[in-house]
A tleap script that builds the chain and sets N, CA, C and O, in Angstrom:
source leaprc.protein.ff14SB
mol = sequence {
  NMET GLN ALA ILE ILE SER ASP ALA ASN ALA
  ILE GLN GLN TYR PHE SER ALA GLU GLN HIE
  PRO THR LEU TRP CYS ILE VAL PRO ALA LEU
  GLU GLU LEU GLN THR SER TRP GLU VAL LYS
  GLN ASN ASP LEU LYS TYR ARG PRO TYR HIE
  SER ALA ILE GLY CYS GLY LEU ALA LYS ILE
  ARG LYS TYR TYR ASN LYS LEU ASP ASP LYS
  PRO VAL TYR ILE LEU ALA LEU SER ARG PHE
  ASN LEU ILE LEU MET HIE PHE TYR PHE ASP
  ARG LEU ASP SER SER PRO SER ILE LEU GLN
  VAL GLY LEU CHIE
}
set mol.1.N position { 102.538 -119.818 -64.140 }
set mol.1.CA position { 102.755 -118.391 -64.857 }
set mol.1.C position { 102.356 -118.318 -65.967 }
set mol.1.O position { 101.698 -117.483 -66.588 }
set mol.2.N position { 103.133 -119.974 -66.363 }
set mol.2.CA position { 102.634 -119.711 -68.121 }
set mol.2.C position { 101.494 -119.829 -68.573 }
set mol.2.O position { 101.353 -119.610 -69.776 }
set mol.3.N position { 100.164 -120.259 -67.657 }
set mol.3.CA position { 99.369 -120.388 -68.064 }
set mol.3.C position { 98.623 -119.036 -68.478 }
set mol.3.O position { 98.000 -118.760 -69.503 }
set mol.4.N position { 99.017 -117.970 -66.848 }
set mol.4.CA position { 98.440 -116.782 -67.087 }
set mol.4.C position { 99.052 -116.129 -68.801 }
set mol.4.O position { 98.278 -115.773 -69.690 }
set mol.5.N position { 100.681 -116.108 -68.920 }
set mol.5.CA position { 101.166 -115.361 -70.145 }
set mol.5.C position { 100.590 -116.246 -71.229 }
set mol.5.O position { 100.728 -115.740 -72.343 }
set mol.6.N position { 100.066 -117.260 -71.225 }
set mol.6.CA position { 99.719 -117.805 -72.540 }
set mol.6.C position { 98.171 -116.565 -72.650 }
set mol.6.O position { 97.754 -115.942 -73.626 }
set mol.7.N position { 97.776 -116.598 -71.538 }
set mol.7.CA position { 96.312 -115.792 -71.637 }
set mol.7.C position { 96.832 -114.922 -73.130 }
set mol.7.O position { 96.746 -115.107 -74.344 }
set mol.8.N position { 97.458 -113.793 -72.115 }
set mol.8.CA position { 97.857 -112.790 -73.287 }
set mol.8.C position { 98.271 -112.661 -74.041 }
set mol.8.O position { 98.213 -111.562 -74.591 }
set mol.9.N position { 98.784 -113.425 -74.432 }
set mol.9.CA position { 99.625 -114.386 -75.622 }
set mol.9.C position { 98.450 -114.691 -76.924 }
set mol.9.O position { 98.465 -114.213 -78.059 }
set mol.10.N position { 97.800 -115.320 -76.528 }
set mol.10.CA position { 96.430 -115.864 -76.915 }
set mol.10.C position { 95.643 -114.402 -77.712 }
set mol.10.O position { 95.462 -114.470 -78.928 }
set mol.11.N position { 95.416 -113.737 -77.317 }
set mol.11.CA position { 94.942 -112.238 -77.080 }
set mol.11.C position { 95.597 -111.121 -77.693 }
set mol.11.O position { 95.147 -110.038 -78.070 }
set mol.12.N position { 97.325 -111.846 -77.726 }
set mol.12.CA position { 98.126 -110.612 -78.844 }
set mol.12.C position { 97.874 -111.033 -80.041 }
set mol.12.O position { 98.036 -110.263 -80.987 }
set mol.13.N position { 97.456 -112.255 -80.224 }
set mol.13.CA position { 97.647 -112.939 -81.715 }
set mol.13.C position { 96.710 -112.490 -82.611 }
set mol.13.O position { 96.759 -112.722 -83.819 }
set mol.14.N position { 95.549 -111.624 -81.855 }
set mol.14.CA position { 94.253 -110.978 -82.516 }
set mol.14.C position { 94.567 -110.111 -83.341 }
set mol.14.O position { 94.005 -110.097 -84.437 }
set mol.15.N position { 95.620 -109.103 -82.987 }
set mol.15.CA position { 96.083 -108.342 -83.622 }
set mol.15.C position { 97.489 -108.487 -84.622 }
set mol.15.O position { 98.408 -107.687 -84.794 }
set mol.16.N position { 97.343 -109.318 -84.974 }
set mol.16.CA position { 98.669 -109.929 -85.912 }
set mol.16.C position { 98.246 -110.672 -87.350 }
set mol.16.O position { 98.634 -111.726 -87.852 }
set mol.17.N position { 97.295 -109.678 -87.789 }
set mol.17.CA position { 96.254 -110.361 -89.264 }
set mol.17.C position { 97.493 -108.969 -90.060 }
set mol.17.O position { 97.913 -107.951 -89.508 }
set mol.18.N position { 97.762 -109.452 -91.413 }
set mol.18.CA position { 98.211 -108.903 -92.294 }
set mol.18.C position { 97.531 -108.593 -93.046 }
set mol.18.O position { 97.862 -107.545 -93.601 }
set mol.19.N position { 95.946 -109.381 -93.636 }
set mol.19.CA position { 95.154 -109.495 -94.812 }
set mol.19.C position { 94.272 -108.465 -94.135 }
set mol.19.O position { 94.046 -107.571 -94.951 }
set mol.20.N position { 93.591 -108.193 -92.792 }
set mol.20.CA position { 92.142 -107.664 -92.675 }
set mol.20.C position { 92.310 -106.965 -91.387 }
set mol.20.O position { 92.231 -107.612 -90.343 }
set mol.21.N position { 92.494 -105.928 -91.379 }
set mol.21.CA position { 91.853 -104.578 -90.112 }
set mol.21.C position { 91.524 -105.610 -88.717 }
set mol.21.O position { 90.646 -106.463 -88.595 }
set mol.22.N position { 92.444 -105.230 -87.874 }
set mol.22.CA position { 91.904 -106.073 -86.496 }
set mol.22.C position { 91.912 -104.872 -85.461 }
set mol.22.O position { 92.428 -105.346 -84.449 }
set mol.23.N position { 91.680 -103.920 -85.293 }
set mol.23.CA position { 91.629 -102.948 -84.798 }
set mol.23.C position { 89.942 -102.980 -84.184 }
set mol.23.O position { 89.818 -102.377 -83.119 }
set mol.24.N position { 88.898 -103.496 -84.640 }
set mol.24.CA position { 87.437 -103.309 -84.402 }
set mol.24.C position { 87.605 -104.513 -83.137 }
set mol.24.O position { 86.775 -104.196 -82.285 }
set mol.25.N position { 88.389 -105.826 -82.662 }
set mol.25.CA position { 88.330 -106.233 -82.306 }
set mol.25.C position { 88.994 -106.065 -80.371 }
set mol.25.O position { 88.863 -106.878 -79.456 }
set mol.26.N position { 89.506 -105.042 -80.369 }
set mol.26.CA position { 89.972 -104.721 -79.332 }
set mol.26.C position { 89.194 -104.737 -77.595 }
set mol.26.O position { 89.724 -104.662 -76.487 }
set mol.27.N position { 87.665 -104.879 -78.039 }
set mol.27.CA position { 86.989 -105.083 -76.917 }
set mol.27.C position { 86.419 -106.238 -76.552 }
set mol.27.O position { 86.012 -106.500 -75.420 }
set mol.28.N position { 86.373 -107.110 -77.737 }
set mol.28.CA position { 86.368 -108.654 -77.711 }
set mol.28.C position { 87.327 -108.870 -76.741 }
set mol.28.O position { 87.149 -109.343 -75.619 }
set mol.29.N position { 88.585 -108.408 -77.362 }
set mol.29.CA position { 90.152 -109.342 -76.968 }
set mol.29.C position { 89.910 -109.146 -75.326 }
set mol.29.O position { 89.827 -110.151 -74.620 }
set mol.30.N position { 89.809 -107.928 -74.801 }
set mol.30.CA position { 90.404 -106.864 -73.654 }
set mol.30.C position { 89.546 -108.129 -72.614 }
set mol.30.O position { 90.036 -108.861 -71.753 }
set mol.31.N position { 87.954 -108.012 -73.149 }
set mol.31.CA position { 86.897 -108.782 -72.502 }
set mol.31.C position { 86.954 -110.303 -72.602 }
set mol.31.O position { 86.138 -110.865 -71.871 }
set mol.32.N position { 87.648 -111.016 -73.262 }
set mol.32.CA position { 88.393 -112.218 -73.233 }
set mol.32.C position { 88.680 -112.484 -72.131 }
set mol.32.O position { 88.158 -113.052 -71.172 }
set mol.33.N position { 90.524 -111.507 -72.613 }
set mol.33.CA position { 91.213 -111.899 -71.121 }
set mol.33.C position { 90.952 -111.335 -70.412 }
set mol.33.O position { 91.764 -111.677 -69.552 }
set mol.34.N position { 89.959 -110.101 -69.685 }
set mol.34.CA position { 89.841 -109.735 -68.550 }
set mol.34.C position { 88.845 -110.915 -67.401 }
set mol.34.O position { 88.925 -111.031 -66.178 }
set mol.35.N position { 87.859 -111.725 -68.498 }
set mol.35.CA position { 87.648 -112.880 -67.949 }
set mol.35.C position { 88.843 -113.991 -67.734 }
set mol.35.O position { 89.326 -114.373 -66.668 }
set mol.36.N position { 89.135 -114.348 -68.929 }
set mol.36.CA position { 90.251 -115.361 -68.568 }
set mol.36.C position { 90.861 -115.449 -66.532 }
set mol.36.O position { 90.725 -116.323 -65.675 }
set mol.37.N position { 91.578 -113.932 -66.522 }
set mol.37.CA position { 92.143 -113.599 -65.624 }
set mol.37.C position { 91.248 -113.896 -64.531 }
set mol.37.O position { 91.140 -114.905 -63.833 }
set mol.38.N position { 90.643 -112.819 -64.536 }
set mol.38.CA position { 89.592 -112.908 -63.256 }
set mol.38.C position { 89.215 -114.627 -62.519 }
set mol.38.O position { 89.013 -114.904 -61.337 }
set mol.39.N position { 89.230 -115.715 -63.956 }
set mol.39.CA position { 88.797 -116.979 -63.214 }
set mol.39.C position { 90.306 -117.496 -62.817 }
set mol.39.O position { 90.353 -118.518 -62.133 }
set mol.40.N position { 91.476 -116.902 -63.174 }
set mol.40.CA position { 92.403 -117.394 -62.325 }
set mol.40.C position { 93.086 -116.801 -61.291 }
set mol.40.O position { 94.079 -117.390 -60.864 }
set mol.41.N position { 92.627 -115.343 -60.611 }
set mol.41.CA position { 92.473 -114.530 -59.433 }
set mol.41.C position { 91.562 -115.209 -58.288 }
set mol.41.O position { 91.763 -115.022 -57.088 }
set mol.42.N position { 90.499 -116.048 -58.828 }
set mol.42.CA position { 89.853 -116.586 -57.724 }
set mol.42.C position { 89.913 -118.052 -57.972 }
set mol.42.O position { 89.017 -118.796 -57.573 }
set mol.43.N position { 91.004 -118.499 -58.653 }
set mol.43.CA position { 91.375 -120.016 -58.197 }
set mol.43.C position { 92.827 -119.982 -57.441 }
set mol.43.O position { 93.835 -119.315 -57.672 }
set mol.44.N position { 92.540 -120.945 -56.468 }
set mol.44.CA position { 93.881 -120.864 -55.696 }
set mol.44.C position { 95.205 -121.655 -56.059 }
set mol.44.O position { 96.290 -121.852 -55.512 }
set mol.45.N position { 94.595 -122.012 -57.242 }
set mol.45.CA position { 95.514 -122.634 -57.771 }
set mol.45.C position { 96.962 -121.842 -58.325 }
set mol.45.O position { 98.120 -122.227 -58.482 }
set mol.46.N position { 96.370 -120.754 -58.496 }
set mol.46.CA position { 97.162 -119.601 -58.888 }
set mol.46.C position { 97.393 -117.770 -57.724 }
set mol.46.O position { 97.507 -116.549 -57.831 }
set mol.47.N position { 97.330 -118.898 -56.737 }
set mol.47.CA position { 97.251 -117.611 -55.641 }
set mol.47.C position { 98.339 -116.976 -55.382 }
set mol.47.O position { 98.272 -115.811 -54.989 }
set mol.48.N position { 99.575 -117.623 -55.553 }
set mol.48.CA position { 100.915 -117.041 -55.797 }
set mol.48.C position { 100.955 -115.632 -56.915 }
set mol.48.O position { 101.911 -114.859 -56.850 }
set mol.49.N position { 100.164 -115.473 -57.622 }
set mol.49.CA position { 100.176 -115.178 -59.360 }
set mol.49.C position { 99.105 -113.709 -58.723 }
set mol.49.O position { 99.152 -112.650 -59.348 }
set mol.50.N position { 98.098 -113.858 -57.312 }
set mol.50.CA position { 97.038 -112.933 -57.469 }
set mol.50.C position { 97.416 -111.146 -57.597 }
set mol.50.O position { 96.837 -110.246 -58.205 }
set mol.51.N position { 98.094 -111.150 -57.118 }
set mol.51.CA position { 99.019 -109.996 -56.961 }
set mol.51.C position { 99.117 -108.933 -58.167 }
set mol.51.O position { 98.704 -107.787 -58.348 }
set mol.52.N position { 100.155 -110.240 -59.192 }
set mol.52.CA position { 100.249 -109.465 -60.952 }
set mol.52.C position { 98.662 -109.523 -60.996 }
set mol.52.O position { 97.879 -108.599 -60.778 }
set mol.53.N position { 98.399 -110.767 -61.314 }
set mol.53.CA position { 97.118 -110.653 -62.149 }
set mol.53.C position { 96.133 -109.738 -61.631 }
set mol.53.O position { 95.405 -109.303 -62.523 }
set mol.54.N position { 95.783 -109.151 -60.066 }
set mol.54.CA position { 95.064 -107.997 -59.995 }
set mol.54.C position { 95.661 -107.058 -60.532 }
set mol.54.O position { 94.855 -106.255 -61.002 }
set mol.55.N position { 97.427 -106.583 -60.793 }
set mol.55.CA position { 97.963 -105.531 -61.473 }
set mol.55.C position { 97.038 -105.628 -62.694 }
set mol.55.O position { 96.155 -104.787 -62.861 }
set mol.56.N position { 97.251 -106.755 -63.645 }
set mol.56.CA position { 97.033 -106.999 -65.513 }
set mol.56.C position { 95.955 -106.343 -65.041 }
set mol.56.O position { 96.179 -105.136 -65.135 }
set mol.57.N position { 94.812 -106.572 -64.543 }
set mol.57.CA position { 93.331 -106.748 -64.546 }
set mol.57.C position { 93.649 -105.020 -64.389 }
set mol.57.O position { 93.297 -104.429 -65.410 }
set mol.58.N position { 94.108 -104.310 -63.557 }
set mol.58.CA position { 93.699 -102.876 -63.797 }
set mol.58.C position { 94.474 -102.267 -64.789 }
set mol.58.O position { 94.149 -101.169 -65.242 }
set mol.59.N position { 95.512 -102.898 -65.191 }
set mol.59.CA position { 95.786 -102.007 -66.786 }
set mol.59.C position { 94.730 -102.147 -67.733 }
set mol.59.O position { 94.181 -101.242 -68.362 }
set mol.60.N position { 94.497 -103.381 -67.773 }
set mol.60.CA position { 92.860 -103.567 -68.660 }
set mol.60.C position { 92.037 -103.026 -68.563 }
set mol.60.O position { 91.436 -103.106 -69.635 }
set mol.61.N position { 91.311 -102.195 -67.629 }
set mol.61.CA position { 90.574 -101.478 -66.791 }
set mol.61.C position { 91.003 -100.295 -67.924 }
set mol.61.O position { 90.985 -100.290 -69.155 }
set mol.62.N position { 91.308 -99.519 -67.137 }
set mol.62.CA position { 92.351 -98.853 -67.617 }
set mol.62.C position { 92.665 -98.627 -69.032 }
set mol.62.O position { 92.874 -97.415 -69.085 }
set mol.63.N position { 92.821 -99.133 -70.246 }
set mol.63.CA position { 92.640 -99.542 -71.339 }
set mol.63.C position { 92.022 -99.159 -72.047 }
set mol.63.O position { 91.974 -98.441 -73.045 }
set mol.64.N position { 91.086 -100.168 -70.945 }
set mol.64.CA position { 89.439 -100.650 -71.776 }
set mol.64.C position { 88.233 -99.278 -71.689 }
set mol.64.O position { 87.253 -98.988 -72.376 }
set mol.65.N position { 88.919 -98.625 -70.425 }
set mol.65.CA position { 88.072 -97.493 -70.376 }
set mol.65.C position { 88.278 -96.506 -70.783 }
set mol.65.O position { 87.379 -95.665 -70.827 }
set mol.66.N position { 89.993 -96.147 -71.392 }
set mol.66.CA position { 89.991 -94.751 -72.629 }
set mol.66.C position { 89.225 -95.009 -73.883 }
set mol.66.O position { 88.758 -94.051 -74.499 }
set mol.67.N position { 89.022 -96.527 -74.410 }
set mol.67.CA position { 88.531 -96.377 -75.361 }
set mol.67.C position { 87.311 -95.497 -75.592 }
set mol.67.O position { 87.298 -94.760 -76.578 }
set mol.68.N position { 86.169 -95.530 -74.652 }
set mol.68.CA position { 85.552 -94.140 -74.611 }
set mol.68.C position { 85.991 -93.192 -74.687 }
set mol.68.O position { 85.148 -92.296 -74.621 }
set mol.69.N position { 87.220 -92.782 -74.836 }
set mol.69.CA position { 87.359 -91.294 -75.387 }
set mol.69.C position { 88.281 -91.215 -76.874 }
set mol.69.O position { 89.142 -90.352 -77.041 }
set mol.70.N position { 88.046 -91.943 -77.592 }
set mol.70.CA position { 88.725 -92.462 -78.561 }
set mol.70.C position { 87.741 -93.240 -80.132 }
set mol.70.O position { 87.645 -94.378 -80.592 }
set mol.71.N position { 87.049 -91.559 -80.597 }
set mol.71.CA position { 86.400 -92.044 -81.657 }
set mol.71.C position { 87.008 -93.111 -82.940 }
set mol.71.O position { 86.346 -93.768 -83.744 }
set mol.72.N position { 88.245 -93.026 -82.819 }
set mol.72.CA position { 88.926 -93.900 -83.994 }
set mol.72.C position { 88.796 -95.549 -83.869 }
set mol.72.O position { 89.441 -96.263 -84.636 }
set mol.73.N position { 87.881 -96.137 -82.808 }
set mol.73.CA position { 87.660 -97.024 -82.321 }
set mol.73.C position { 86.095 -97.411 -83.296 }
set mol.73.O position { 85.787 -98.242 -84.151 }
set mol.74.N position { 85.418 -96.297 -82.592 }
set mol.74.CA position { 84.513 -96.132 -83.606 }
set mol.74.C position { 84.489 -96.033 -84.707 }
set mol.74.O position { 83.364 -96.162 -85.189 }
set mol.75.N position { 85.028 -95.906 -85.170 }
set mol.75.CA position { 85.481 -95.759 -87.162 }
set mol.75.C position { 85.948 -97.247 -87.651 }
set mol.75.O position { 85.539 -97.973 -88.557 }
set mol.76.N position { 86.932 -97.391 -86.713 }
set mol.76.CA position { 87.137 -99.134 -86.924 }
set mol.76.C position { 86.330 -100.176 -86.968 }
set mol.76.O position { 86.412 -101.088 -87.791 }
set mol.77.N position { 85.151 -100.034 -85.679 }
set mol.77.CA position { 84.211 -101.251 -86.206 }
set mol.77.C position { 82.775 -100.566 -87.480 }
set mol.77.O position { 82.089 -101.246 -88.243 }
set mol.78.N position { 82.758 -99.618 -87.353 }
set mol.78.CA position { 82.100 -98.659 -89.113 }
set mol.78.C position { 82.865 -99.429 -90.042 }
set mol.78.O position { 82.276 -100.299 -90.684 }
set mol.79.N position { 84.292 -99.210 -90.240 }
set mol.79.CA position { 85.002 -99.778 -91.290 }
set mol.79.C position { 84.799 -101.082 -91.843 }
set mol.79.O position { 84.567 -101.372 -93.017 }
set mol.80.N position { 84.973 -102.190 -90.374 }
set mol.80.CA position { 84.622 -103.451 -90.477 }
set mol.80.C position { 83.060 -103.929 -90.743 }
set mol.80.O position { 82.730 -104.875 -91.459 }
set mol.81.N position { 82.414 -103.294 -90.202 }
set mol.81.CA position { 81.093 -103.653 -90.682 }
set mol.81.C position { 80.614 -103.222 -92.186 }
set mol.81.O position { 79.798 -103.915 -92.793 }
set mol.82.N position { 81.179 -102.023 -92.752 }
set mol.82.CA position { 80.953 -101.572 -94.316 }
set mol.82.C position { 82.217 -102.786 -94.612 }
set mol.82.O position { 82.889 -102.106 -95.387 }
set mol.83.N position { 82.828 -103.854 -94.531 }
set mol.83.CA position { 83.423 -104.490 -95.055 }
set mol.83.C position { 82.806 -105.703 -95.294 }
set mol.83.O position { 82.625 -106.261 -96.376 }
set mol.84.N position { 82.431 -106.139 -93.924 }
set mol.84.CA position { 81.296 -107.229 -94.334 }
set mol.84.C position { 80.433 -107.168 -94.777 }
set mol.84.O position { 80.260 -108.133 -95.522 }
set mol.85.N position { 79.245 -106.153 -94.762 }
set mol.85.CA position { 78.088 -105.264 -95.668 }
set mol.85.C position { 78.639 -105.715 -97.280 }
set mol.85.O position { 77.861 -105.821 -98.229 }
set mol.86.N position { 79.553 -105.860 -97.337 }
set mol.86.CA position { 80.179 -105.695 -99.028 }
set mol.86.C position { 80.662 -106.990 -98.897 }
set mol.86.O position { 81.284 -106.920 -99.957 }
set mol.87.N position { 80.925 -108.181 -98.483 }
set mol.87.CA position { 81.325 -109.224 -98.574 }
set mol.87.C position { 79.916 -110.074 -98.590 }
set mol.87.O position { 79.617 -110.616 -99.654 }
set mol.88.N position { 79.357 -110.164 -97.871 }
set mol.88.CA position { 78.250 -110.506 -98.019 }
set mol.88.C position { 77.400 -110.096 -99.325 }
set mol.88.O position { 77.226 -111.011 -100.130 }
set mol.89.N position { 76.862 -108.870 -99.631 }
set mol.89.CA position { 76.197 -108.651 -101.106 }
set mol.89.C position { 77.013 -108.932 -102.359 }
set mol.89.O position { 76.541 -109.106 -103.482 }
set mol.90.N position { 78.391 -108.955 -101.995 }
set mol.90.CA position { 78.922 -109.511 -103.549 }
set mol.90.C position { 78.668 -110.928 -103.378 }
set mol.90.O position { 78.754 -111.391 -104.515 }
set mol.91.N position { 78.407 -111.847 -102.584 }
set mol.91.CA position { 78.272 -113.130 -102.674 }
set mol.91.C position { 76.484 -113.793 -103.116 }
set mol.91.O position { 76.258 -114.955 -103.455 }
set mol.92.N position { 75.398 -112.648 -102.978 }
set mol.92.CA position { 74.122 -112.759 -103.423 }
set mol.92.C position { 74.064 -112.150 -104.921 }
set mol.92.O position { 74.199 -110.980 -105.277 }
set mol.93.N position { 73.827 -113.291 -105.670 }
set mol.93.CA position { 73.389 -113.133 -106.976 }
set mol.93.C position { 72.273 -111.876 -107.039 }
set mol.93.O position { 72.328 -111.126 -108.013 }
set mol.94.N position { 71.422 -111.685 -106.166 }
set mol.94.CA position { 70.050 -110.707 -106.482 }
set mol.94.C position { 70.328 -110.074 -105.268 }
set mol.94.O position { 69.551 -109.986 -104.317 }
set mol.95.N position { 71.928 -109.459 -105.363 }
set mol.95.CA position { 71.574 -108.418 -103.634 }
set mol.95.C position { 72.018 -107.144 -104.282 }
set mol.95.O position { 72.915 -107.142 -105.126 }
set mol.96.N position { 71.421 -106.101 -103.908 }
set mol.96.CA position { 71.770 -104.662 -104.605 }
set mol.96.C position { 73.093 -104.490 -104.359 }
set mol.96.O position { 73.702 -105.414 -103.821 }
set mol.97.N position { 73.689 -103.430 -104.665 }
set mol.97.CA position { 75.189 -102.910 -103.907 }
set mol.97.C position { 75.259 -102.392 -103.199 }
set mol.97.O position { 74.240 -101.967 -102.655 }
set mol.98.N position { 76.290 -102.139 -102.819 }
set mol.98.CA position { 76.252 -101.711 -101.177 }
set mol.98.C position { 75.941 -99.669 -101.608 }
set mol.98.O position { 75.739 -98.827 -100.733 }
set mol.99.N position { 75.982 -99.456 -102.709 }
set mol.99.CA position { 75.638 -97.996 -102.722 }
set mol.99.C position { 73.977 -98.079 -102.734 }
set mol.99.O position { 73.195 -97.252 -102.266 }
set mol.100.N position { 73.725 -99.126 -103.303 }
set mol.100.CA position { 72.175 -99.051 -103.785 }
set mol.100.C position { 71.214 -99.559 -101.692 }
set mol.100.O position { 70.070 -99.249 -101.359 }
set mol.101.N position { 72.363 -100.418 -100.735 }
set mol.101.CA position { 71.542 -100.321 -99.715 }
set mol.101.C position { 71.710 -99.346 -99.061 }
set mol.101.O position { 71.154 -99.377 -97.964 }
set mol.102.N position { 72.251 -98.498 -99.290 }
set mol.102.CA position { 72.465 -97.434 -98.436 }
set mol.102.C position { 73.428 -96.925 -97.467 }
set mol.102.O position { 73.363 -98.006 -96.882 }
set mol.103.N position { 74.399 -96.162 -96.646 }
set mol.103.CA position { 74.901 -95.621 -95.722 }
set mol.103.C position { 74.817 -95.203 -95.214 }
set mol.103.O position { 75.887 -95.037 -94.627 }
set mol.104.N position { 73.655 -94.412 -94.604 }
set mol.104.CA position { 72.926 -93.157 -93.939 }
set mol.104.C position { 73.460 -93.879 -92.657 }
set mol.104.O position { 73.242 -93.401 -91.543 }
savepdb mol mol.pdb
quit
């Protein structure tokens, strides 16, 4: 049971940053947790917990599907990409500014 809970705890830590946005990592985090629990659901070692893992996987799918209806997630991805571009171009000596690159 501790291994199953520690999977969820590790994923939760992705969202506890204070210095940078973390909304962009929802999809990779959900996929990582889903993969980990799917492996455990197929492992006989975790047989007593298969029902609970199945419920957890259903909940992950529910929230994963809800992301399709949320434009804020797309906005968060765009914002994160702008931050990365700004970080990258600021470190190149001959790089164009973020305004010269264009954000069309």
